C-alpha positions, -999 to +999 in steps of 0.1 A: +000+000+002+015+032-011+022+052+021+015+093+019+025+121+044+002+150+042+020+180+060-007+206+064-020+228+094-057+230+085-069+200+105-101+196+094-091+196+057-060+171+066-088+148+081-110+151+052-082+146+027-068+116+048-107+098+047-106+105+013-074+089+002-076+061+026-109+052+008-089+055-027-063+029-011-035+049+006-021+047+038-020+084+050-001+102+081-006+137+091+018+163+103+008+197+111+037+218+111+072+215+094+092+201+120+070+175+125+068+168+087+108+165+088+108+141+119+080+118+103+101+117+068+129+108+089+111+080+108+090+064+078+095+053+044+068+072+025+064+075-011+050+108-014+048+140+006+019+165-002+034+198+016+015+229+022+034+263+016+021+277+047+035+260+079+041+269+112+078+264+131+092+256+095+072+265+064+070+244+032+099+258+016+123+253+044+109+220+047+116+212+009+151+227+011+159+208+041+142+175+024+162+177-008+195+180+011+187+142+022+164+126-002+147+124-037+113+117-024+087+130-045+068+163-035+035+175-043+030+216-033-002+227-020-001+263-031-027+293-027-049+294-054-032+320-084-002+325-065+024+319-093+054+329-074+053+300-048+047+276-079+078+289-093+096+290-063+083+252-053+095+238-086+128+257-086+135+240-052+130+205-063+091+202-062+076+174-088+043+193-088+018+215-073-019+220-070-039+249-058-060+250-027-086+245-024-082+212-042-107+190-054-098+156-039-105+139-072-080+161-090-053+156-061-057+116-063-050+120-101-020+141-093-007+118-069-009+089-092+007+108-120+037+116-099+040+080-085+038+068-121+070+089-129+090+071-104+085+039-122+092+059-156+063+045-176+069+035-211+048+037-243+044+013-270+073+029-290+096+026-260+090-010-243+121-022-268+143+005-261+177+001-244+174+001-205+203+029-203+202+057-227+236+072-236+240+106-253+275+121-248+286+116-213+250+112-202+237+077-190+200+075-178+192+041-167+151+033-168+154+002-146+172+019-115+162+051-123+197+062-119+212+092-136+248+099-147+269+125-161+304+109-166+311+087-137+290+111-112+257+103-102+233+133-106+204+134-079+171+146-096+134+145-092+112+121-105+094+145-127+132+160-137+139+123-147+105+117-168+114+149-188+150+141-193+141+105-203+117+118-228+140+142-242+169+115-245+145+093-262+141+119-292+176+134-289+175+160-319+141+161-320+120+188-307+092+182-279+062+206-276+057+218-242+023+205-245+037+169-252+061+172-221+032+183-201+008+156-209+038+130-209+054+140-180+030+156-157+000+139-166-022+168-176-030+193-201-008+224-203-028+253-194-024+292-200+006+307-179+018+274-168+054+274-164+060+241-145+079+223-176+102+256-181+112+255-146+120+218-144+140+223-177+159+252-161+165+229-132+179+201-155+203+225-170+217+236-140+221+200-126+238+187-159+258+218-169+266+230-204+277+203-233+312+199-242+311+230-266+297+252-241+265+252-252+233+242-234+223+205-236+188+212-236+177+236-266+146+259-262+126+257-297+107+286-309+070+286-306+072+266-272+091+234-270+125+217-261+153+197-276+180+177-263+212+184-288+224+149-300+262+145-295+281+121-318 
């Protein structure tokens, strides 16, 4: 059974979400402040954290910052509706996705399952016969162990970053639209003003560094897309 932690100081909301998610087959623990969230994560083997931005003692960003120094546990941020800044900051700090509050529990379940699918790197029909390790230049991505290497050094990435890079490497040298990446890697349609893919790409560029010629490994395509540069 998938074990989740919800970190939110709204006790009534937590109880409602816990009840709903348990009926959907999840095991759910609750934490009502940032320090309790961190302690729970250290003491349990969760598969995903649902993290509110506004928490007492340590806010959601502090929890996420500390968490990313220790683990790549998938994180779904709860943000105030319409607060684009919180969403971007959360993604830049390593959140896998976000959902605005108040949230529809059915949409929350869909987002949770989409994030969990990324951990398993689901393959499309055309990808099932692809090699388990994809190598482009000094980058090697293993879809079985979910490891990413640059040369002989392991690179820590989130489940969403791994999924996006997987799609780009599978079609290295070909442009992929933001709509396609959003659908395949976030499990939802691209909405107006949604910068999620852009922020994840920015994070990947920082972690991977430039190519051997000094250029970006991931090129922006006019019209709203990205392309991983094929290297001989």
